[in-house]
C-alpha positions in Angstrom: 0.0 0.0 0.0 2.9 2.4 0.9 4.7 1.8 -2.3 1.5 2.4 -4.3 1.0 5.8 -2.7 4.6 6.7 -3.6 4.0 5.6 -7.2 0.8 7.6 -7.6 2.7 10.7 -6.2 5.5 10.1 -8.7 3.1 9.9 -11.7 1.4 13.0 -10.6 4.6 15.0 -10.2 5.9 13.8 -13.6 2.7 14.8 -15.3 2.9 18.2 -13.6 6.4 18.7 -14.7 5.6 17.9 -18.3 3.0 20.7 -18.1 5.8 23.1 -17.3 8.1 21.6 -19.9 10.5 20.6 -17.1 12.3 17.3 -17.1 11.6 15.1 -14.2 14.4 14.5 -11.7 15.9 11.1 -11.1 15.9 11.2 -7.2 12.1 10.9 -7.2 12.3 7.6 -9.0 15.4 6.1 -7.4 14.3 7.0 -3.9 10.8 5.7 -4.3 11.9 2.4 -5.9 14.4 1.8 -3.1 12.0 2.4 -0.4 14.2 5.0 1.3 11.5 7.1 3.1 12.1 5.7 6.6 15.9 5.9 6.1 15.7 9.6 5.2 13.6 10.3 8.3 16.2 8.5 10.4 18.9 10.9 9.1 16.8 13.9 9.6 19.5 15.6 11.7 22.5 15.0 9.5 24.5 17.9 8.3 26.8 18.3 5.3 26.6 16.2 2.1 29.3 13.8 3.2 27.7 13.2 6.6 24.1 12.8 5.2 25.3 10.3 2.6 27.2 8.4 5.2 24.2 8.3 7.5 21.9 6.9 4.7 24.3 4.3 3.3 25.1 3.0 6.8 21.5 2.3 7.5 20.4 1.1 4.0 23.2 0.7 1.4 20.6 0.2 -1.4 19.6 3.9 -0.9 23.1 5.1 -2.2 21.7 5.8 -5.6 18.8 7.7 -4.1 21.1 10.0 -2.0 23.5 10.5 -4.9 20.6 11.7 -7.1 19.4 14.1 -4.3 22.8 15.8 -4.3 23.4 15.6 -8.1 24.0 19.2 -9.1 23.2 18.6 -12.8 19.7 17.6 -11.8 18.8 20.9 -10.2 16.3 23.1 -12.0 17.4 26.6 -13.1 14.7 29.2 -11.9 15.5 32.9 -12.0 19.2 32.2 -12.4 19.2 30.0 -9.3 19.3 26.2 -9.1 16.7 24.4 -7.1 15.7 20.9 -6.2 12.2 20.3 -7.4 9.6 19.2 -4.9 5.9 19.2 -4.4 4.6 20.4 -1.0 1.5 18.1 -1.2 3.7 15.0 -1.0 5.2 14.5 2.5 8.0 12.3 1.0 9.2 15.1 -1.2 9.0 17.5 1.7 11.4 15.1 3.6 13.7 15.0 0.6 13.8 18.8 0.5 14.7 19.0 4.2 17.4 16.3 3.7 18.8 18.1 0.6 19.1 21.3 2.5 20.7 19.7 5.5 23.4 18.4 3.2 23.9 21.9 2.0 24.5 23.3 5.6 21.0 24.8 5.9 18.7 24.4 8.9 15.9 22.9 6.8 14.0 23.4 3.5 10.5 24.2 2.4 8.7 23.1 -0.8 7.3 26.4 -2.3 6.1 27.6 -5.7 8.5 30.0 -7.4 7.0 31.3 -10.8 4.5 28.6 -10.3 7.2 25.9 -10.3 7.4 23.7 -7.2 10.9 24.1 -5.8 12.8 23.4 -2.6 13.9 26.5 -0.9 16.5 26.1 1.8 16.0 28.3 4.9 18.7 29.9 7.0 21.3 32.4 5.8 24.0 29.8 5.5 24.6 29.2 1.8 25.4 25.9 0.3 28.6 27.4 -1.1 30.5 27.6 2.2 34.1 28.4 1.6 36.8 26.8 3.6 40.0 28.4 4.7 42.8 26.4 6.2 45.8 27.7 8.2 48.8 25.9 6.6 50.7 26.2 9.9 48.1 24.9 12.3 45.9 22.8 10.0 42.9 24.8 11.4 39.8 24.7 9.2 36.9 27.2 9.4 33.9 27.4 7.2 32.8 30.8 6.0 29.3 30.9 4.6 28.6 33.2 1.7 25.6 35.5 2.3 23.4 34.9 -0.8 20.5 34.8 1.7 20.9 37.9 3.9 18.1 37.1 6.2 15.6 34.2 6.5 12.5 33.8 8.5 11.5 30.7 10.4 8.0 29.6 10.7 7.5 31.4 13.9 8.4 34.7 12.2 11.7 35.1 13.9 14.7 36.1 11.8 18.3 35.0 12.0 21.4 37.1 11.7 24.0 37.0 9.0 26.5 35.2 11.3 24.5 31.9 11.3 26.7 28.9 10.5 26.1 25.4 9.3 23.7 23.5 11.6 23.0 20.0 12.4 19.4 19.9 13.3 16.4 21.9 14.4 16.2 21.7 18.2 13.3 21.4 20.6 15.2 23.0 23.5 18.5 24.8 23.7 20.4 27.1 26.0 18.4 30.3 26.4 19.9 33.2 24.6 19.6 35.3 27.7 21.8 33.0 29.7 24.1 35.1 31.8 27.7 35.1 30.4 29.0 35.2 33.9 27.2 32.0 34.7 28.5 30.3 31.6 32.1 31.5 32.4 32.0 30.2 35.9 30.6 26.9 34.7 33.4 26.4 32.2 36.1 26.8 34.9 34.4 25.5 38.0 36.5 22.2 38.0 39.7 24.3 38.2 39.0 26.4 41.2 37.1 26.6 44.4 33.7 28.1 43.8 30.7 29.5 45.6 28.7 27.0 43.6 30.1 24.1 45.5 27.2 21.8 46.6 25.9 20.2 49.7 25.1 16.5 49.6 22.6 14.3 51.4 22.6 11.2 49.2 18.8 11.2 48.6 18.0 9.2 45.4 15.7 11.2 43.1 15.8 9.6 39.7 16.9 6.2 38.2 16.7 5.5 34.5 18.4 3.3 31.9 20.8 4.3 29.2 22.1 2.2 26.3 25.5 0.8 25.8 28.6 1.1 28.1 30.1 4.0 29.9 30.6 7.2 27.9 31.9 10.5 29.1 29.2 13.0 30.2 29.1 16.7 30.6 26.4 19.0 32.3 25.2 22.1 30.6 24.2 25.3 32.5 20.6 24.8 31.4 20.3 21.5 33.2 20.7 19.2 30.2 23.4 16.6 30.0 25.7 15.7 27.1 26.9 12.1 26.7 29.5 10.8 24.2 29.2 7.7 22.1 31.3 5.3 20.0 29.6 6.7 16.9 29.4 10.3 15.5 26.7 11.7 17.8 26.7 13.5 21.0 23.6 12.7 23.0 21.6 15.5 24.7 19.6 14.3 27.8 16.7 15.9 29.6 17.7 15.3 33.2 14.2 16.1 34.6 12.6 13.3 32.7 15.6 11.0 32.1 15.1 11.0 28.3 17.5 11.6 25.4 16.0 14.6 23.6 18.2 14.9 20.5 21.7 14.3 19.1 24.6 16.6 17.9 25.8 14.7 14.8 28.9 15.3 12.8 31.2 13.5 10.4 33.7 12.8 13.3 33.6 9.8 15.5 33.9 9.0 19.3 33.0 12.3 21.0 34.9 11.9 24.3 35.9 15.3 25.7 33.7 18.3 26.5 34.2 21.9 27.6 32.5 25.3 27.6 34.1 28.5 26.3 33.3 31.8 28.1 30.7 32.8 25.4 28.8 29.5 25.9 30.2 27.7 22.9 30.7 24.0 23.4 34.0 22.3 22.7 33.9 18.6 21.8 37.0 16.4 21.3 36.6 13.4 19.0 39.0 10.6 19.9 39.1 8.7 16.6 39.6 11.7 14.3 41.8 13.7 16.8 39.6 16.6 16.0 37.9 19.4 18.1 34.6 20.9 17.0 33.4 24.2 18.4 29.6 24.1 18.6 27.3 27.1 19.0 24.5 25.8 21.4 23.0 29.2 22.2 20.8 29.3 19.1 17.1 29.1 19.7 16.6 27.4 16.3 19.4 24.9 16.2 23.0 24.0 17.0 25.8 24.2 14.4 29.5 23.8 14.1 31.4 27.1 14.1 34.9 25.9 13.8 36.8 22.6 13.2 40.3 22.1 14.7 42.1 19.1 13.3 45.1 17.9 15.3 47.6 15.1 15.7 46.9 15.0 19.4 46.2 11.7 21.1 43.7 13.3 23.5 42.6 11.9 26.8 41.7 15.0 28.9 40.5 18.6 28.2 40.3 21.6 30.4 39.1 25.1 29.2 41.3 27.7 30.8 40.2 31.2 32.0 41.2 32.8 28.8 39.4 30.1 26.6 42.6 28.3 25.7 42.4 24.5 25.6 44.7 22.5 27.9 44.9 19.1 26.2 46.3 16.0 28.0 47.6 13.3 25.8 48.0 9.6 26.2 51.0 9.4 23.9 53.0 11.8 21.7 55.6 12.1 24.6 52.6 12.9 26.9 53.1 16.6 26.5 50.3 18.9 27.7 49.3 21.2 24.7 47.8 24.6 25.2 45.8 25.4 22.0 44.1 28.6 21.0 40.4 27.7 20.9 39.8 30.1 18.0 42.8 29.6 15.7 43.6 26.0 16.8 47.3 27.0 17.0 49.5 25.4 19.6 50.6 28.3 21.9 52.6 26.3 24.5 53.8 22.8 25.2 54.2 21.6 28.8 56.9 18.9 28.7 57.6 16.5 31.6 55.0 13.8 32.1 56.0 10.3 31.3 52.5 8.7 30.9 48.9 9.7 30.2 47.7 13.0 31.6 44.3 12.6 33.2 43.5 16.1 34.4 44.7 19.8 34.3 43.3 22.4 36.7 44.0 26.1 37.2 45.4 27.2 40.5 44.5 30.5 42.2 47.8 32.1 41.1 47.2 31.3 37.5 49.5 28.4 37.4 48.4 24.9 36.3 48.4 21.6 38.1 48.3 18.3 36.2 48.1 14.6 37.3 49.2 11.6 35.4 49.5 7.8 35.3 53.3 8.4 35.8 52.5 8.9 39.6 53.2 12.6 39.6 51.3 15.9 40.1 53.2 18.7 38.3 52.8 22.4 38.8 53.4 24.6 35.8 54.1 28.3 35.2 51.7 28.8 32.3 53.2 32.1 31.1 56.6 30.5 30.5 55.5 26.9 30.0 58.1 25.9 32.6 57.8 23.2 35.3 57.7 24.7 38.9 57.4 21.6 41.0 56.8 17.8 40.9 54.8 15.9 43.5 55.8 12.3 43.4 53.5 9.4 44.5 53.9 5.6 44.7 50.8 5.0 42.4 49.3 6.6 39.3 47.4 9.8 40.1 43.9 9.7 38.7 42.2 12.8 40.1 43.2 16.1 41.7 41.2 18.9 43.4 42.0 22.2 45.1 41.2 22.5 48.7 39.9 25.8 50.2 43.2 26.5 52.1 45.5 26.4 49.0 46.2 22.8 49.5 46.0 20.2 46.6 44.7 16.8 47.1 45.5 13.8 44.8 43.4 10.7 44.4 45.5 7.6 43.5 45.0 4.3 41.8 45.5 2.4 45.1 42.5 4.2 46.7 44.6 6.5 48.8 44.5 10.4 48.9 47.5 12.6 49.5 47.4 16.3 50.5 50.1 18.7 49.4 51.0 22.2 50.5 51.2 24.3 47.3 53.4 26.9 48.9 56.1 24.6 50.2 55.6 21.7 47.9 55.5 19.3 50.8 53.1 16.4 51.5 51.1 17.0 54.6 48.6 14.2 55.0 47.9 10.7 53.5 45.0 8.3 54.1 43.1 5.5 52.4 39.6 6.6 51.3 38.6 3.8 49.0 39.5 0.1 48.7 39.7 0.5 44.9 41.2 3.1 42.6 39.8 6.6 42.5 38.1 7.1 39.1 39.9 9.1 36.5 37.4 11.5 35.1 37.3 14.5 37.5 36.3 12.2 40.4 36.9 14.4 43.4 35.1 17.6 44.3 35.1 19.8 47.5 31.7 20.4 48.9 30.7 23.7 50.5 31.1 22.1 53.9 34.8 21.5 53.2 34.3 17.8 52.9 35.3 16.0 49.8 33.1 13.7 47.6 34.8 11.1 45.5 33.9 8.0 43.3 35.9 4.8 43.0 36.3 1.5 41.3 35.3 -0.1 44.6 31.6 0.9 43.6 31.4 3.4 46.4 30.7 7.1 46.5 32.3 8.5 49.7 32.0 11.9 51.5 35.1 12.4 53.7 37.3 14.8 55.6 40.5 16.1 54.0 41.9 16.9 57.5 41.9 13.3 58.9 40.6 11.1 56.2 37.5 10.0 58.1 34.6 8.9 55.9 31.4 10.7 56.9 29.1 8.9 54.5 29.6 6.0 52.1 27.1 5.0 49.5 27.4 1.6 47.8 24.4 1.8 45.4 26.2 0.7 42.3 27.0 -2.7 41.0 30.1 -1.9 39.0 33.0 0.6 39.3 32.3 4.3 39.2 34.0 5.9 36.2 33.1 9.6 36.5 32.0 12.2 38.9 31.6 15.7 37.5 30.4 18.9 39.1 29.3 21.8 36.9 27.0 24.8 37.6 25.1 23.3 40.6 25.1 19.8 39.1 27.2 16.8 40.1 27.3 14.1 37.5 28.7 10.7 37.5 28.2 7.9 35.0 29.2 4.4 34.6 27.6 1.5 32.7 23.9 1.0 32.2 21.8 3.2 34.5 21.9 6.8 35.6 20.9 7.8 39.2 20.2 11.4 40.1 20.5 12.5 43.8 18.8 15.5 45.2 21.1 17.6 47.4 20.3 19.8 50.3 20.7 23.1 48.4 18.8 21.7 45.4 21.9 21.0 43.4 22.1 17.5 42.0 24.4 14.5 41.8 24.2 12.3 38.7 25.5 8.7 38.8 25.6 5.9 36.3 26.4 2.3 36.6 
């Protein structure tokens, strides 16, 4: 029955085209015969021709002819000196093809309209399909510059976009409000690197428990309460943490989104492990998210921290294990911190502007950022998986043997050492100082502990997980922590939250 409907639509459209003395286009036949309607819907949020083609052929290879025909430039119709894909608004399948065609040309979407009484697909947003690409030969940095053939375009709600709009990946149902305070976004992007008035209280009350698919992936909390989650594929998942549902995906041509950070203007930084690439996403748009910049690298990335000036501090798991300081706009390497002998798991900013880093080589290193020189090295007997700054200018290190060691930053001397966990501290920002001065940490021993940094006494221990804890992250009044399988959300005393996964 479904194929019959498509065939009737095809015959009607061909007949109409003959009336206008316009040759029918091949995509209408190839897509209908291949039964690609559902596949096109599944790739509704793709962006860029290469990404859209890859999405279609990965789901249904027999639709490759269909998608090739959709993007075939020679099949476009010349109307008023512009070329358009032909489509009929009365056929929902053709409307879908129009949207897909425009997504591949870096537009938000497309509408089937009549132009000089000819049914054409008009792409909407001011990003042209002829985006130019400039590459810095020194840094390899690539940035897309859209031409401005469409000065302004109006969405269905009557709002207009500005000329600075860039290629998008999909139309969203909920994004960061455009009125979000820049100061809030700035504090959120650096909260893990300093003590903050946003430090939470904790009472361990379970609020929400829901299931996620696949194994552990990195997570990242946005200031609007949504959560990002990486994947082994090319999509960043966006989760509604009030309902425990995945709302949408940020899809690109790059694979294994693994690292996340926020710039001071609210732009999202995503590091893709497989392609060694960073994408800068604009997630403040009310009508969609889009990639603003692409930074290709040769970095074997394993950790990312956004510094106060928006530079990116990138920890590596090879390449001599240097910490790279990259300009988040140009992509250029500004400094290289040399000294670690194994993977660098975290980099934080100290109150004096210096950096502290921890590594599987068993050291915490203190760096003078201005000169890229090593100031001090704190040596431990085990790999250091997490570090945090205490309120009294002391630094605490969480080790792979479950112990924690406190260091005086002024003298460079160890002051206290105690065992907190029976398993390793987890490696993904797994310690945070609460506003009470107590420390909260997660471990491979399945436990979430709240403890004193003065004497190491554990004040509260929650063993609600059935496998090791892999991440504990605090950002803008939200503490997050995922593992494999489920996510648990804990309501804190001051209405901040803790998110856990196992």
